[in-house]
N, C-alpha and C positions, 0 to 999 in steps of 0.2 A: 373792856379794858383797852381796846385799841385806841380810844380817845385819849386815855392817860399816856399810852406809849407815844402817840403823835405829839402830845403836849410836852412830854418829857424831852423829846428830841429838840423841840424849840427851846426849852429851858437850857439844855446842854449847850446848844449853839450860842445862845444869847449870854448865858452866865459865863461861859469860858471864852467868849469872844473868838469863836472859831471862824475867822473871816473867810477862809477858803472853803467853807462847808455850808450846806443848807440842810435843814432837818431831814429832807428826803434822802440824803446821802448816808444816813445812819441806819444800819440794819438792826432791827429790834433784837436779834439773837446774837449779834456780834459782841465780842469781848469789849468792854469799855477800857480795860487796862492792858498793858503789854502789847501784844501783836494786833489788837483790835484798834480802837481809837487812839490808843497810846496815852491815856490819861495817867496822871500821877497822884500822889497822896494829897498834894495841895489842891488839885482839881477836885478830888473827892470831898475835901473839906468845903470848898466853895459850893459845890453841887449840893451837899447835904444842907447847907444854910439856905440855899435857894429853894430846895424842896420843902424845908420847914416853913418858909414864908409862903410858898405857893399853895401847898396842900395841907398845912397844919400838922404835918407828921414829923416827929422827932426821930432822928437817927443818931443814936449814941455812939461816940467814938470807940467805946470799949465793948460794943456789941459783938459777940463772937460770930454772928451771922453776916457781918459786913462784907466779907469776901464774896459770899453767895448773893447778898442783896445787890451789890454793885457789879456783879459779873456781866450783866447785860441790861439793856433798856427794858426788856420783857420782865426780868426778875425784879428790877426796881419798880416797875409799874405794879407788879403783883404784890410787892411789899406795901406800896402806898394804898392799894385797894384793900388789902387785908387789915391795915391799920386804920381804915376808915377815912383816908385822906379825901378832902373835898376837892373836886376838879372844877368847882364853880368859878375859879379864877382863870379858866383856860385861855381867855382872850386878853388877860391883863399882862402888862409888861413885867418881866422878871424882876427888874430892879426897882419897880414902883413900890 
C-alpha cells in the first residue's frame, strides 16, 4: 500500500496544483482537511475525479464514509486498495 500512498501524494500535488509543496512534504497520516493540508470541498471533488481516472475507483459524493475515506492519505490509499483500484498508472500524468 505504500506505493499507492506515494502515488496519491503526487496526485494530490499535481491535481490541486500545490506549487509550494512536493509529495514528500505530505505526511501519510496527517489530516487532509482543516488543520492538516487545509483542503476544502472543491479540492475533494477534484481529487475524487482524479482518483477515479487514475485508479478506476469511484467515490460517490453521498457516501457516508467520505469523511473517513478522505481523512488522510493512508485512509484514502486503503480505500483504493479495498475497492480494487489499479495502481498500474502510477507513472502516468494525472491530467492525461
